[in-house]
C-alpha positions in Angstrom: 10.2 14.6 11.4 11.2 17.9 9.8 12.3 17.7 6.2 10.5 14.5 5.5 8.7 14.6 2.3 6.3 11.9 1.3 5.7 10.8 -2.2 2.1 11.3 -3.3 -0.1 8.2 -3.1 -0.5 6.3 -6.4 -4.1 7.3 -6.5 -3.1 11.0 -6.3 -0.5 10.6 -9.0 -2.8 8.4 -11.2 -6.4 9.7 -10.8 -9.3 7.5 -11.3 -10.6 10.0 -13.9 -7.4 9.3 -16.0 -8.0 5.6 -15.9 -11.8 6.0 -16.8 -10.7 8.2 -19.8 -8.3 5.4 -21.0 -10.9 2.7 -20.5 -13.6 4.8 -22.5 -11.1 5.4 -25.3 -10.0 1.7 -25.5 -6.5 2.6 -24.3 -6.5 0.1 -21.5 -8.4 -3.0 -20.5 -6.7 -3.2 -17.1 -8.6 -2.7 -13.8 -7.7 0.5 -11.9 -5.2 -1.2 -9.5 -3.4 -3.0 -12.4 -3.4 0.2 -14.4 -1.8 2.2 -11.5 0.8 -0.6 -11.1 1.5 -0.4 -14.8 1.8 3.3 -14.8 4.2 3.1 -11.8 6.4 0.5 -13.6 6.4 2.6 -16.9 7.3 5.9 -15.1 10.0 4.1 -13.0 11.5 2.7 -16.2 11.2 6.1 -18.0 13.1 7.7 -15.1 15.8 5.1 -15.2 16.3 5.5 -18.9 16.3 9.4 -18.6 18.9 9.2 -15.8 21.2 6.9 -18.0 20.8 9.1 -21.1 21.8 12.2 -19.0 24.8 10.4 -17.7 26.1 9.5 -21.1 26.2 13.1 -22.5 
């Protein structure tokens, strides 16, 4: 399986410490799993928007 690169696990990309920081600063009321899912959706959407903006230049 040479050349295979795996994406980081969500917990690696969105550390528990980041979620705790957002909870402590009232930036989220989501549980950790829901917060990770929300982050994944947000980042996926941001990537799609960025790709579309680059294609229209």
